[in-house]
C-alpha positions in Angstrom: -0.1 0.0 -0.2 2.9 2.2 1.2 4.7 1.5 -2.2 1.5 2.6 -4.3 1.1 5.8 -2.2 4.6 6.6 -3.3 4.0 5.8 -6.7 0.8 8.1 -6.9 2.4 10.9 -4.7 5.8 10.5 -7.1 3.5 10.8 -10.5 1.5 13.5 -8.8 4.3 15.6 -7.9 6.0 15.3 -11.5 2.7 16.6 -13.0 2.6 19.2 -10.8 6.2 20.2 -10.5 6.7 19.9 -14.3 5.4 23.5 -14.6 6.9 25.0 -12.0 10.7 23.9 -13.8 9.3 25.5 -17.2 8.3 28.8 -15.3 11.8 28.7 -13.7 13.7 28.0 -16.9 11.8 31.0 -18.6 13.0 33.1 -15.5 16.4 32.1 -15.5 16.6 33.4 -19.1 15.1 36.5 -18.7 17.3 36.9 -15.7 20.3 36.4 -18.5 18.5 38.6 -21.2 18.4 41.3 -18.6 22.5 40.9 -17.9 23.0 41.0 -21.5 20.9 44.1 -22.4 23.2 45.8 -19.9 25.6 45.5 -22.2 24.1 45.8 -25.7 20.7 47.2 -26.7 18.6 44.6 -28.5 17.0 46.9 -30.6 17.5 50.8 -31.2 16.0 53.7 -32.9 19.6 54.0 -35.0 18.8 50.5 -36.2 15.6 51.0 -38.2 16.1 51.7 -41.7 13.4 53.3 -44.2 12.6 50.3 -46.0 9.0 50.3 -44.6 8.5 53.7 -44.2 5.4 53.9 -47.1 4.2 50.8 -45.6 0.4 51.2 -44.4 -0.9 50.1 -41.3 -4.5 50.4 -39.6 -4.7 50.3 -35.5 -8.3 48.5 -35.4 -9.8 48.9 -31.9 -12.7 46.9 -30.8 -14.9 49.1 -28.6 -17.6 48.4 -26.4 -19.3 50.7 -24.2 -16.0 52.3 -24.1 -17.2 56.0 -23.9 -15.0 56.6 -20.7 -11.6 55.7 -22.4 -11.6 56.1 -25.8 -11.1 59.4 -26.4 -7.7 59.2 -24.1 -6.6 56.5 -26.4 -7.2 57.9 -29.4 -5.8 61.3 -28.1 -2.6 59.4 -27.3 -2.4 57.8 -30.7 -2.8 60.1 -33.1 0.2 62.1 -32.7 2.5 59.4 -33.2 0.7 58.4 -36.7 2.3 58.6 -39.9 0.8 60.0 -43.2 0.0 55.6 -44.1 -1.2 54.7 -40.6 -4.7 55.4 -39.8 -7.3 54.2 -37.1 -10.4 52.1 -37.1 -12.8 51.8 -34.1 -15.5 49.3 -34.0 -18.3 50.5 -32.0 -19.6 47.0 -31.2 -22.7 46.6 -29.3 -22.7 49.9 -28.0 -25.4 51.5 -26.0 -23.3 54.7 -25.1 -21.2 57.6 -27.3 -18.1 55.2 -28.2 -19.1 55.8 -31.9 -19.9 59.9 -31.6 -16.7 60.4 -30.0 -14.7 58.5 -32.0 -16.3 60.3 -35.1 -15.7 63.6 -33.8 -11.6 62.9 -34.0 -11.6 63.8 -37.9 -10.3 61.7 -40.9 -7.7 59.7 -39.3 -10.0 57.8 -37.4 -12.4 55.5 -39.4 -15.7 54.4 -37.1 -17.4 51.1 -38.3 -20.5 50.2 -36.0 -22.0 46.7 -35.4 -24.6 45.5 -33.7 -25.3 42.0 -33.6 -26.9 41.1 -29.9 -26.4 37.4 -30.8 -22.7 37.3 -31.9 -21.0 39.3 -28.9 -17.4 39.0 -28.2 -14.1 40.7 -29.4 -13.4 38.0 -32.1 -16.7 39.3 -34.1 -15.8 42.8 -33.6 -12.4 42.1 -35.0 -13.4 40.1 -37.9 -16.1 42.9 -38.8 -13.2 45.1 -39.1 -10.9 42.8 -41.3 -14.1 42.3 -43.9 -14.0 46.1 -43.9 -10.6 46.5 -44.8 -10.5 43.8 -47.4 -11.2 46.2 -50.0 -8.4 48.5 -49.5 -5.9 46.2 -47.0 -3.2 47.7 -45.3 0.3 46.0 -45.0 -0.1 45.4 -41.3 -2.8 45.4 -39.0 -2.4 46.6 -35.2 -4.9 45.2 -32.7 -5.5 47.9 -29.8 -7.9 47.4 -26.8 -9.9 50.8 -26.5 -8.8 51.4 -23.3 -4.4 51.1 -23.4 -2.4 53.5 -24.4 0.8 53.2 -26.8 4.2 54.9 -26.6 5.7 57.3 -29.4 6.4 55.9 -32.6 4.4 52.3 -31.5 2.8 51.7 -34.9 5.9 52.5 -36.7 8.1 50.0 -34.8 5.3 47.2 -34.5 4.5 47.6 -38.1 8.4 47.5 -39.6 9.0 44.7 -36.9 6.0 42.3 -38.4 7.3 43.5 -41.9 10.6 42.5 -41.2 10.1 39.5 -39.7 7.0 38.4 -41.7 5.2 37.4 -38.7 3.1 38.4 -35.8 4.4 40.6 -33.2 3.3 41.4 -29.6 4.2 44.6 -27.8 4.7 44.5 -24.2 1.3 44.7 -22.4 1.5 45.9 -18.7 -1.2 46.9 -16.5 0.9 49.4 -14.9 -1.0 52.4 -15.6 -2.2 53.7 -12.6 -0.6 53.2 -8.8 -2.7 50.5 -7.2 -4.5 51.5 -4.0 -3.5 48.4 -1.8 -1.2 45.2 -1.3 -3.7 43.4 -3.9 -3.4 45.4 -6.5 0.2 45.6 -6.5 0.8 41.8 -6.3 -2.1 41.9 -9.8 1.0 44.0 -11.4 3.2 41.7 -9.9 1.8 38.5 -11.8 1.2 40.6 -14.9 4.8 41.7 -15.2 5.8 37.9 -14.9 3.1 36.7 -17.5 3.5 39.6 -19.9 7.3 40.6 -19.7 9.6 38.5 -17.7 8.5 35.2 -19.1 8.4 36.7 -23.0 11.5 37.9 -22.5 12.9 34.4 -21.6 11.4 32.8 -24.4 12.6 35.4 -26.3 15.9 34.8 -25.2 15.2 30.8 -26.0 14.6 31.5 -29.7 10.8 30.7 -28.5 7.6 32.0 -29.5 5.9 34.2 -27.3 1.8 34.3 -26.6 -0.4 37.0 -28.3 -2.0 38.9 -25.5 -5.1 40.4 -27.5 -3.6 44.0 -27.6 -0.6 45.8 -28.6 -0.5 42.8 -31.8 0.9 43.6 -35.0 0.1 41.1 -38.0 0.9 41.2 -41.4 -2.1 41.6 -43.9 -0.8 38.9 -46.0 -1.0 36.5 -42.9 -4.8 37.9 -42.1 -7.1 35.0 -42.9 -11.1 35.7 -43.0 -12.7 34.5 -39.8 -9.7 33.9 -37.6 -11.1 35.9 -34.8 -14.8 35.6 -35.4 -16.0 33.6 -32.4 -16.4 33.9 -28.7 -13.8 31.8 -27.1 -12.8 33.2 -23.8 -9.1 32.9 -25.0 -9.5 34.1 -28.4 -6.1 35.9 -29.1 -4.6 33.1 -27.2 -5.9 30.9 -29.6 -5.1 32.3 -32.8 -1.6 32.5 -31.6 -1.6 29.5 -31.3 -2.8 28.8 -35.1 0.5 30.9 -36.0 2.5 28.5 -34.5 1.2 25.5 -35.9 1.3 27.1 -39.5 4.7 28.0 -38.9 4.5 32.1 -38.2 5.7 32.3 -34.6 4.8 35.6 -32.7 7.8 37.4 -31.9 8.1 39.6 -28.4 8.8 43.5 -29.0 9.0 44.7 -25.8 10.7 48.2 -26.5 7.1 49.2 -27.4 4.9 49.5 -24.5 0.9 49.1 -24.0 -0.3 50.2 -20.5 -3.6 49.7 -19.4 -5.2 50.1 -15.7 -6.5 47.4 -13.2 -10.3 46.6 -12.9 -11.8 49.2 -10.6 -12.7 47.3 -7.9 -13.1 43.9 -7.0 -16.0 42.4 -8.6 -14.3 43.8 -11.9 -11.1 42.4 -11.0 -12.7 38.6 -10.1 -14.6 38.9 -13.5 -11.9 39.7 -15.8 -9.2 37.3 -14.4 -12.0 34.4 -14.0 -12.7 35.1 -18.0 -8.6 35.2 -19.1 -7.9 32.1 -16.7 -10.8 30.0 -17.5 -9.8 30.8 -21.2 -6.0 29.9 -20.4 -7.4 26.5 -18.8 -9.9 25.5 -22.0 -6.6 26.5 -24.4 -4.3 24.5 -22.3 -7.0 21.7 -22.3 -7.7 21.8 -26.0 -4.2 22.6 -27.4 -1.5 21.1 -25.1 -1.8 17.8 -26.0 -2.2 18.0 -29.9 1.0 20.7 -29.8 2.8 18.0 -28.1 2.0 15.3 -30.6 2.7 17.9 -33.5 6.1 18.8 -31.8 6.9 15.1 -31.9 5.5 14.3 -35.3 7.3 17.3 -36.7 10.3 17.5 -34.4 9.6 20.8 -33.8 11.1 22.6 -30.6 9.1 25.7 -30.9 5.6 23.9 -31.0 7.0 21.7 -28.0 7.9 25.6 -26.0 4.3 26.7 -26.9 2.9 23.6 -25.1 5.4 24.1 -22.2 4.6 27.6 -21.6 0.7 27.2 -22.0 1.3 24.2 -19.3 2.2 26.7 -16.6 -0.7 27.9 -14.8 -1.3 31.5 -13.0 1.2 32.6 -10.8 -0.6 32.5 -7.6 -2.6 28.9 -8.6 1.4 27.9 -9.5 2.7 28.4 -6.3 -0.2 26.8 -4.3 -0.1 23.5 -6.1 3.6 24.0 -5.6 3.4 24.5 -2.2 0.3 21.8 -1.5 2.1 19.2 -3.1 5.6 20.0 -1.1 3.5 19.9 1.9 2.0 16.4 1.2 5.2 14.9 -0.1 6.9 15.8 3.5 4.0 14.3 5.3 4.4 11.2 3.2 8.2 11.2 4.3 7.6 11.8 7.8 5.1 9.2 7.9 6.1 6.3 5.6 10.3 6.9 5.6 10.2 7.5 1.6 11.4 10.6 0.5 11.6 10.4 -3.5 8.7 12.3 -4.1 10.0 14.9 -1.5 13.0 15.2 -3.6 11.6 16.1 -7.0 9.1 18.5 -5.0 11.7 20.3 -3.5 14.0 20.6 -6.1 11.4 22.2 -8.1 10.0 24.2 -5.5 13.2 25.8 -4.7 14.0 26.6 -8.1 11.2 28.3 -8.7 11.2 30.7 -5.7 14.8 31.4 -6.5 13.8 32.1 -10.2 10.8 34.2 -8.7 12.6 36.4 -6.6 15.2 37.1 -9.0 13.6 38.1 -11.6 11.3 40.4 -9.1 14.7 42.0 -7.8 15.6 42.8 -11.7 12.0 43.7 -13.3 9.7 44.8 -10.7 10.8 45.6 -7.5 10.1 49.2 -7.9 6.3 48.2 -9.3 6.0 45.8 -6.3 7.4 46.0 -3.5 8.6 43.3 -0.9 6.3 44.1 1.6 3.2 43.6 -0.8 4.6 40.1 -1.6 4.2 38.9 2.4 0.2 39.7 1.3 0.7 37.3 -1.0 -1.5 34.5 1.0 -4.4 37.0 1.1 -4.2 37.6 -2.9 -4.2 33.7 -3.0 -7.3 33.5 -0.8 -8.9 36.6 -3.0 -8.7 34.3 -6.3 -9.7 30.9 -4.8 -13.6 31.8 -5.2 -12.8 32.6 -9.1 -11.1 29.1 -9.3 -14.2 27.7 -7.4 -16.5 29.2 -9.6 -14.5 28.2 -13.0 -15.2 24.7 -11.6 -18.8 25.2 -10.5 -20.4 27.5 -12.8 -17.9 27.6 -15.7 -18.0 30.7 -18.0 -18.4 30.3 -21.9 -19.2 33.5 -23.3 -16.7 36.4 -23.4 -18.2 39.7 -21.3 -16.5 43.0 -21.2 -14.9 43.8 -17.9 -16.4 46.9 -15.9 -14.6 50.2 -16.5 -13.6 52.7 -14.0 -16.7 55.3 -14.0 -15.2 58.4 -14.8 -16.4 61.8 -17.1 -16.2 61.4 -20.7 -12.9 62.9 -22.0 -13.6 65.3 -24.9 -11.5 65.1 -27.9 -8.8 67.4 -28.6 -9.8 69.7 -31.2 -6.3 70.7 -32.5 -5.2 67.2 -33.2 
């Protein structure tokens, strides 16, 4: 009986700890990239050429009831657009002033109004935009959420990089636009930094593809396929990125272009957003990881294997919760049965993960998330437990927009 328990616990600890080791490898690679970047910048404005200056780009902004944020987004974006770059706002199933505010910005901003209460979701809005662009397609489509701000010259850099690499590219996407009100907000920013900055940098250093995160991504028109975004999957963008990898067009990470957004304004909105993102991730893990691993073996393609490995990593809070729980079970089994093989596996994985975590925290985000906030991690995890329970008991199948912060509607700058 003890032997069977030991085998079962060893298998369970191996399954749980494998994503932790993958996480550690990505983080250690990101640390190497950090020290390398101190010696030589990977990309700078001086390295660019005029090869793609005449190329065209359209920034597609799907917007559902975004009257409180769309003006600020357009105001930040318009001054940096070149003569062959423009914006298309899709006012999707809106019941507010989103369309009229976007119209008021003039000729650089096209507005498409879509109303279809049966087909709701960002994917349908994006496909509606692509259908509108077919008559006069741009060289590159840049996709931006309606509540995001981009750094100067972002569209140009993303356009050039997508055309140079001939594949999709993903900007750095962080939720650090506002200073959090409490430790929970700092921990959410910390988790976001690991998901959207540190791990993609590690994958870039390893020569592996990055994920598409849904905002700040640029796709050459030659790779655009009608209907590719149409759907209400909770992680539509993640699935599109996986499809590109399978087709041989691995998304590249462009960390020098930053897209900034804000955290949801209250706990209910936070929970709704995290539930949608994380359940979408788990759906993709369930549906895609086995196929990716099979394809990687069949085609002997290491990049497919890396995508599968990266998708297998659960959200940071859940990753550490599972790791500590598994280690505790292995330790108790060792004390009772005197068998320590499962504990050795769990200890190595947990130590490697904790070391990688604190190293990358110190290098990349100690200013955005102070150590005092990390001490509040048990409260943060407790806050997310109901999210995971609701995902199991009442799984979500349709996309719903996260409620934004209530604020006065910003008026457009008439001088733009």
